[in-house]
N, CA, C and O atoms as a GROMACS GRO file, in nm:
protein
  356
    1UNK      N    1   0.838   1.672   1.283
    1UNK     CA    2   0.921   1.594   1.183
    1UNK      C    3   1.072   1.668   1.125
    1UNK      O    4   1.182   1.620   1.096
    2UNK      N    5   1.026   1.786   1.124
    2UNK     CA    6   1.118   1.861   1.060
    2UNK      C    7   1.112   1.814   0.935
    2UNK      O    8   1.201   1.742   0.889
    3UNK      N    9   0.946   1.872   0.829
    3UNK     CA   10   1.016   1.810   0.675
    3UNK      C   11   0.947   1.933   0.644
    3UNK      O   12   0.926   1.915   0.524
    4UNK      N   13   0.903   2.035   0.668
    4UNK     CA   14   0.857   2.163   0.588
    4UNK      C   15   0.962   2.283   0.651
    4UNK      O   16   1.017   2.280   0.761
    5UNK      N   17   0.974   2.392   0.547
    5UNK     CA   18   1.062   2.464   0.559
    5UNK      C   19   0.960   2.593   0.505
    5UNK      O   20   0.919   2.610   0.390
    6UNK      N   21   0.933   2.682   0.632
    6UNK     CA   22   0.848   2.790   0.662
    6UNK      C   23   0.908   2.944   0.605
    6UNK      O   24   0.970   3.021   0.679
    7UNK      N   25   0.884   2.965   0.493
    7UNK     CA   26   0.961   3.123   0.440
    7UNK      C   27   0.823   3.208   0.389
    7UNK      O   28   0.717   3.177   0.334
    8UNK      N   29   0.882   3.326   0.436
    8UNK     CA   30   0.796   3.428   0.447
    8UNK      C   31   0.797   3.540   0.388
    8UNK      O   32   0.856   3.642   0.423
    9UNK      N   33   0.693   3.512   0.237
    9UNK     CA   34   0.720   3.607   0.142
    9UNK      C   35   0.645   3.792   0.144
    9UNK      O   36   0.549   3.796   0.220
   10UNK      N   37   0.666   3.884   0.098
   10UNK     CA   38   0.527   3.990   0.155
   10UNK      C   39   0.393   3.943   0.270
   10UNK      O   40   0.274   3.960   0.245
   11UNK      N   41   0.448   3.884   0.395
   11UNK     CA   42   0.329   3.852   0.487
   11UNK      C   43   0.243   3.756   0.421
   11UNK      O   44   0.123   3.733   0.418
   12UNK      N   45   0.331   3.716   0.379
   12UNK     CA   46   0.234   3.521   0.330
   12UNK      C   47   0.327   3.416   0.375
   12UNK      O   48   0.434   3.403   0.316
   13UNK      N   49   0.293   3.332   0.487
   13UNK     CA   50   0.384   3.266   0.508
   13UNK      C   51   0.343   3.126   0.427
   13UNK      O   52   0.223   3.103   0.411
   14UNK      N   53   0.441   3.034   0.377
   14UNK     CA   54   0.367   2.941   0.244
   14UNK      C   55   0.516   2.809   0.303
   14UNK      O   56   0.638   2.823   0.298
   15UNK      N   57   0.470   2.746   0.331
   15UNK     CA   58   0.549   2.597   0.356
   15UNK      C   59   0.615   2.500   0.221
   15UNK      O   60   0.552   2.456   0.125
   16UNK      N   61   0.740   2.486   0.247
   16UNK     CA   62   0.768   2.414   0.128
   16UNK      C   63   0.832   2.268   0.204
   16UNK      O   64   0.877   2.268   0.318
   17UNK      N   65   0.825   2.131   0.106
   17UNK     CA   66   0.875   2.071   0.161
   17UNK      C   67   1.042   2.052   0.117
   17UNK      O   68   1.095   2.056   0.006
   18UNK      N   69   1.095   2.030   0.241
   18UNK     CA   70   1.197   2.061   0.255
   18UNK      C   71   1.286   1.911   0.286
   18UNK      O   72   1.384   1.879   0.218
   19UNK      N   73   1.256   1.867   0.348
   19UNK     CA   74   1.332   1.715   0.416
   19UNK      C   75   1.225   1.617   0.377
   19UNK      O   76   1.219   1.531   0.465
   20UNK      N   77   1.142   1.596   0.284
   20UNK     CA   78   1.047   1.494   0.274
   20UNK      C   79   1.092   1.319   0.316
   20UNK      O   80   1.016   1.239   0.371
   21UNK      N   81   1.217   1.296   0.278
   21UNK     CA   82   1.263   1.126   0.420
   21UNK      C   83   1.226   1.182   0.541
   21UNK      O   84   1.249   1.086   0.615
   22UNK      N   85   1.180   1.277   0.619
   22UNK     CA   86   1.141   1.294   0.734
   22UNK      C   87   1.037   1.280   0.743
   22UNK      O   88   0.988   1.304   0.853
   23UNK      N   89   0.953   1.235   0.637
   23UNK     CA   90   0.780   1.222   0.671
   23UNK      C   91   0.745   1.080   0.701
   23UNK      O   92   0.798   0.974   0.668
   24UNK      N   93   0.668   1.101   0.754
   24UNK     CA   94   0.650   0.984   0.837
   24UNK      C   95   0.504   0.892   0.771
   24UNK      O   96   0.480   0.773   0.752
   25UNK      N   97   0.417   1.037   0.747
   25UNK     CA   98   0.308   1.005   0.690
   25UNK      C   99   0.211   0.983   0.856
   25UNK      O  100   0.129   0.892   0.866
   26UNK      N  101   0.235   1.060   0.949
   26UNK     CA  102   0.183   1.084   1.083
   26UNK      C  103   0.104   1.172   1.090
   26UNK      O  104   0.054   1.178   1.202
   27UNK      N  105   0.070   1.243   1.022
   27UNK     CA  106  -0.043   1.345   0.982
   27UNK      C  107  -0.031   1.435   1.120
   27UNK      O  108  -0.126   1.441   1.198
   28UNK      N  109   0.062   1.487   1.137
   28UNK     CA  110   0.060   1.550   1.282
   28UNK      C  111   0.124   1.741   1.211
   28UNK      O  112   0.154   1.847   1.265
   29UNK      N  113   0.117   1.704   1.108
   29UNK     CA  114   0.156   1.856   1.025
   29UNK      C  115  -0.026   1.907   1.010
   29UNK      O  116  -0.047   2.029   1.008
   30UNK      N  117  -0.124   1.830   1.001
   30UNK     CA  118  -0.253   1.857   0.968
   30UNK      C  119  -0.336   1.852   1.132
   30UNK      O  120  -0.458   1.865   1.120
   31UNK      N  121  -0.301   1.841   1.239
   31UNK     CA  122  -0.373   1.814   1.355
   31UNK      C  123  -0.432   1.951   1.409
   31UNK      O  124  -0.542   1.950   1.466
   32UNK      N  125  -0.378   2.038   1.396
   32UNK     CA  126  -0.428   2.202   1.453
   32UNK      C  127  -0.524   2.227   1.408
   32UNK      O  128  -0.559   2.135   1.333
   33UNK      N  129  -0.605   2.320   1.412
   33UNK     CA  130  -0.743   2.348   1.326
   33UNK      C  131  -0.702   2.423   1.239
   33UNK      O  132  -0.608   2.502   1.233
   34UNK      N  133  -0.821   2.376   1.135
   34UNK     CA  134  -0.786   2.476   0.976
   34UNK      C  135  -0.648   2.412   0.891
   34UNK      O  136  -0.633   2.457   0.777
   35UNK      N  137  -0.562   2.326   0.932
   35UNK     CA  138  -0.476   2.309   0.890
   35UNK      C  139  -0.495   2.172   0.781
   35UNK      O  140  -0.424   2.152   0.683
   36UNK      N  141  -0.574   2.113   0.813
   36UNK     CA  142  -0.608   2.036   0.698
   36UNK      C  143  -0.672   2.073   0.544
   36UNK      O  144  -0.682   1.990   0.454
   37UNK      N  145  -0.721   2.242   0.533
   37UNK     CA  146  -0.761   2.255   0.433
   37UNK      C  147  -0.640   2.335   0.386
   37UNK      O  148  -0.651   2.402   0.283
   38UNK      N  149  -0.500   2.332   0.468
   38UNK     CA  150  -0.371   2.425   0.404
   38UNK      C  151  -0.286   2.268   0.345
   38UNK      O  152  -0.204   2.266   0.253
   39UNK      N  153  -0.329   2.151   0.422
   39UNK     CA  154  -0.211   2.120   0.378
   39UNK      C  155  -0.288   1.972   0.326
   39UNK      O  156  -0.382   1.917   0.384
   40UNK      N  157  -0.221   1.928   0.202
   40UNK     CA  158  -0.267   1.819   0.144
   40UNK      C  159  -0.180   1.713   0.127
   40UNK      O  160  -0.093   1.704   0.040
   41UNK      N  161  -0.213   1.616   0.229
   41UNK     CA  162  -0.139   1.497   0.235
   41UNK      C  163  -0.151   1.368   0.138
   41UNK      O  164  -0.247   1.293   0.154
   42UNK      N  165  -0.081   1.348   0.064
   42UNK     CA  166  -0.117   1.222  -0.055
   42UNK      C  167   0.031   1.132  -0.067
   42UNK      O  168   0.146   1.171  -0.045
   43UNK      N  169   0.003   1.052  -0.093
   43UNK     CA  170   0.160   0.955  -0.163
   43UNK      C  171   0.167   0.956  -0.293
   43UNK      O  172   0.075   0.911  -0.360
   44UNK      N  173   0.235   0.989  -0.328
   44UNK     CA  174   0.261   0.944  -0.504
   44UNK      C  175   0.279   0.779  -0.542
   44UNK      O  176   0.360   0.693  -0.507
   45UNK      N  177   0.200   0.780  -0.603
   45UNK     CA  178   0.226   0.610  -0.663
   45UNK      C  179   0.332   0.529  -0.736
   45UNK      O  180   0.354   0.408  -0.730
   46UNK      N  181   0.415   0.661  -0.833
   46UNK     CA  182   0.500   0.617  -0.905
   46UNK      C  183   0.662   0.709  -0.848
   46UNK      O  184   0.736   0.774  -0.922
   47UNK      N  185   0.680   0.686  -0.694
   47UNK     CA  186   0.767   0.820  -0.684
   47UNK      C  187   0.807   0.690  -0.514
   47UNK      O  188   0.720   0.663  -0.432
   48UNK      N  189   0.946   0.637  -0.505
   48UNK     CA  190   0.987   0.591  -0.416
   48UNK      C  191   1.104   0.638  -0.379
   48UNK      O  192   1.198   0.668  -0.453
   49UNK      N  193   1.098   0.649  -0.234
   49UNK     CA  194   1.249   0.692  -0.143
   49UNK      C  195   1.253   0.568  -0.089
   49UNK      O  196   1.169   0.479  -0.072
   50UNK      N  197   1.396   0.584  -0.061
   50UNK     CA  198   1.481   0.418  -0.039
   50UNK      C  199   1.585   0.425  -0.007
   50UNK      O  200   1.642   0.487  -0.097
   51UNK      N  201   1.656   0.399   0.072
   51UNK     CA  202   1.806   0.409   0.128
   51UNK      C  203   1.894   0.281   0.102
   51UNK      O  204   1.861   0.178   0.160
   52UNK      N  205   1.993   0.278   0.027
   52UNK     CA  206   2.104   0.175  -0.012
   52UNK      C  207   2.224   0.192   0.074
   52UNK      O  208   2.296   0.292   0.064
   53UNK      N  209   2.247   0.096   0.160
   53UNK     CA  210   2.368   0.085   0.222
   53UNK      C  211   2.462   0.014   0.210
   53UNK      O  212   2.441  -0.105   0.233
   54UNK      N  213   2.579   0.049   0.176
   54UNK     CA  214   2.670  -0.080   0.129
   54UNK      C  215   2.813  -0.081   0.235
   54UNK      O  216   2.864   0.026   0.269
   55UNK      N  217   2.857  -0.187   0.272
   55UNK     CA  218   2.993  -0.206   0.326
   55UNK      C  219   3.119  -0.202   0.267
   55UNK      O  220   3.229  -0.234   0.310
   56UNK      N  221   3.064  -0.134   0.111
   56UNK     CA  222   3.197  -0.117   0.063
   56UNK      C  223   3.246  -0.233  -0.046
   56UNK      O  224   3.313  -0.224  -0.149
   57UNK      N  225   3.197  -0.319   0.006
   57UNK     CA  226   3.221  -0.447  -0.099
   57UNK      C  227   3.171  -0.437  -0.272
   57UNK      O  228   3.199  -0.496  -0.377
   58UNK      N  229   3.093  -0.340  -0.233
   58UNK     CA  230   2.976  -0.368  -0.317
   58UNK      C  231   2.918  -0.211  -0.364
   58UNK      O  232   2.841  -0.171  -0.276
   59UNK      N  233   2.935  -0.098  -0.493
   59UNK     CA  234   2.879  -0.014  -0.476
   59UNK      C  235   2.732   0.012  -0.473
   59UNK      O  236   2.664  -0.039  -0.562
   60UNK      N  237   2.685   0.073  -0.397
   60UNK     CA  238   2.542   0.139  -0.399
   60UNK      C  239   2.467   0.105  -0.534
   60UNK      O  240   2.363   0.038  -0.535
   61UNK      N  241   2.523   0.152  -0.639
   61UNK     CA  242   2.464   0.151  -0.792
   61UNK      C  243   2.421  -0.016  -0.806
   61UNK      O  244   2.303  -0.048  -0.811
   62UNK      N  245   2.538  -0.124  -0.812
   62UNK     CA  246   2.575  -0.223  -0.868
   62UNK      C  247   2.449  -0.299  -0.734
   62UNK      O  248   2.373  -0.393  -0.758
   63UNK      N  249   2.458  -0.239  -0.624
   63UNK     CA  250   2.323  -0.326  -0.518
   63UNK      C  251   2.180  -0.320  -0.629
   63UNK      O  252   2.125  -0.410  -0.693
   64UNK      N  253   2.145  -0.153  -0.616
   64UNK     CA  254   2.071  -0.135  -0.718
   64UNK      C  255   2.023  -0.208  -0.824
   64UNK      O  256   1.906  -0.245  -0.836
   65UNK      N  257   2.131  -0.232  -0.918
   65UNK     CA  258   2.116  -0.334  -1.010
   65UNK      C  259   2.064  -0.495  -1.024
   65UNK      O  260   2.000  -0.563  -1.105
   66UNK      N  261   2.134  -0.511  -0.889
   66UNK     CA  262   2.123  -0.652  -0.871
   66UNK      C  263   1.959  -0.660  -0.806
   66UNK      O  264   1.881  -0.745  -0.849
   67UNK      N  265   1.925  -0.578  -0.716
   67UNK     CA  266   1.825  -0.569  -0.661
   67UNK      C  267   1.684  -0.572  -0.781
   67UNK      O  268   1.576  -0.625  -0.754
   68UNK      N  269   1.715  -0.502  -0.914
   68UNK     CA  270   1.629  -0.476  -0.998
   68UNK      C  271   1.644  -0.630  -1.070
   68UNK      O  272   1.544  -0.700  -1.056
   69UNK      N  273   1.723  -0.671  -1.123
   69UNK     CA  274   1.754  -0.816  -1.198
   69UNK      C  275   1.674  -0.910  -1.103
   69UNK      O  276   1.586  -0.980  -1.153
   70UNK      N  277   1.697  -0.914  -0.973
   70UNK     CA  278   1.632  -1.020  -0.892
   70UNK      C  279   1.499  -1.022  -0.915
   70UNK      O  280   1.445  -1.114  -0.977
   71UNK      N  281   1.401  -0.869  -0.843
   71UNK     CA  282   1.248  -0.864  -0.902
   71UNK      C  283   1.233  -0.856  -1.026
   71UNK      O  284   1.116  -0.869  -1.062
   72UNK      N  285   1.337  -0.834  -1.133
   72UNK     CA  286   1.222  -0.919  -1.276
   72UNK      C  287   1.216  -1.045  -1.279
   72UNK      O  288   1.102  -1.083  -1.306
   73UNK      N  289   1.313  -1.155  -1.257
   73UNK     CA  290   1.368  -1.268  -1.264
   73UNK      C  291   1.234  -1.319  -1.183
   73UNK      O  292   1.158  -1.400  -1.235
   74UNK      N  293   1.212  -1.270  -1.064
   74UNK     CA  294   1.093  -1.315  -0.968
   74UNK      C  295   0.968  -1.267  -1.049
   74UNK      O  296   0.878  -1.351  -1.046
   75UNK      N  297   0.942  -1.163  -1.116
   75UNK     CA  298   0.840  -1.148  -1.195
   75UNK      C  299   0.829  -1.217  -1.276
   75UNK      O  300   0.716  -1.259  -1.301
   76UNK      N  301   0.931  -1.257  -1.347
   76UNK     CA  302   0.904  -1.335  -1.482
   76UNK      C  303   0.882  -1.475  -1.435
   76UNK      O  304   0.865  -1.553  -1.529
   77UNK      N  305   0.878  -1.531  -1.312
   77UNK     CA  306   0.877  -1.634  -1.285
   77UNK      C  307   0.723  -1.650  -1.217
   77UNK      O  308   0.682  -1.766  -1.220
   78UNK      N  309   0.626  -1.545  -1.153
   78UNK     CA  310   0.496  -1.523  -1.122
   78UNK      C  311   0.464  -1.480  -1.195
   78UNK      O  312   0.359  -1.429  -1.156
   79UNK      N  313   0.483  -1.449  -1.321
   79UNK     CA  314   0.376  -1.460  -1.487
   79UNK      C  315   0.401  -1.602  -1.555
   79UNK      O  316   0.330  -1.621  -1.654
   80UNK      N  317   0.466  -1.677  -1.530
   80UNK     CA  318   0.464  -1.804  -1.567
   80UNK      C  319   0.419  -1.912  -1.484
   80UNK      O  320   0.408  -2.030  -1.517
   81UNK      N  321   0.396  -1.863  -1.381
   81UNK     CA  322   0.319  -1.962  -1.287
   81UNK      C  323   0.128  -1.925  -1.334
   81UNK      O  324   0.036  -2.004  -1.354
   82UNK      N  325   0.130  -1.807  -1.336
   82UNK     CA  326  -0.040  -1.709  -1.355
   82UNK      C  327  -0.048  -1.795  -1.488
   82UNK      O  328  -0.139  -1.876  -1.473
   83UNK      N  329   0.016  -1.812  -1.624
   83UNK     CA  330  -0.030  -1.862  -1.771
   83UNK      C  331  -0.019  -1.980  -1.730
   83UNK      O  332  -0.123  -2.036  -1.765
   84UNK      N  333   0.060  -2.067  -1.665
   84UNK     CA  334  -0.021  -2.228  -1.603
   84UNK      C  335  -0.126  -2.252  -1.556
   84UNK      O  336  -0.201  -2.342  -1.593
   85UNK      N  337  -0.149  -2.161  -1.454
   85UNK     CA  338  -0.255  -2.183  -1.420
   85UNK      C  339  -0.382  -2.106  -1.476
   85UNK      O  340  -0.496  -2.117  -1.431
   86UNK      N  341  -0.343  -2.029  -1.578
   86UNK     CA  342  -0.494  -1.954  -1.662
   86UNK      C  343  -0.491  -2.120  -1.773
   86UNK      O  344  -0.576  -2.155  -1.855
   87UNK      N  345  -0.388  -2.177  -1.741
   87UNK     CA  346  -0.383  -2.268  -1.896
   87UNK      C  347  -0.461  -2.387  -1.839
   87UNK      O  348  -0.508  -2.465  -1.922
   88UNK      N  349  -0.481  -2.414  -1.703
   88UNK     CA  350  -0.532  -2.543  -1.624
   88UNK      C  351  -0.663  -2.585  -1.659
   88UNK      O  352  -0.702  -2.697  -1.690
   89UNK      N  353  -0.760  -2.417  -1.645
   89UNK     CA  354  -0.853  -2.357  -1.611
   89UNK      C  355  -0.883  -2.402  -1.725
   89UNK      O  356  -0.993  -2.378  -1.775
   0.00000   0.00000   0.00000
């Protein structure tokens, strides 16, 4: 997937993640014998990579801000439903 760059310093090869957006977690990089001990694959729970595209009418920054506002509103409504449900028990 062309995620890693291999750097050789002092006869030691080191893989560095240079294109994380290319990673699909396909695990192809650890399929060869011995590589599962050298490469640790894991997802970060506090890290998101996403792409925002705009037709030009609205800036990507504004799209993200509006999206966050929509998520906040939906979370608030969901929280209200939970409170109502718990109080009915």
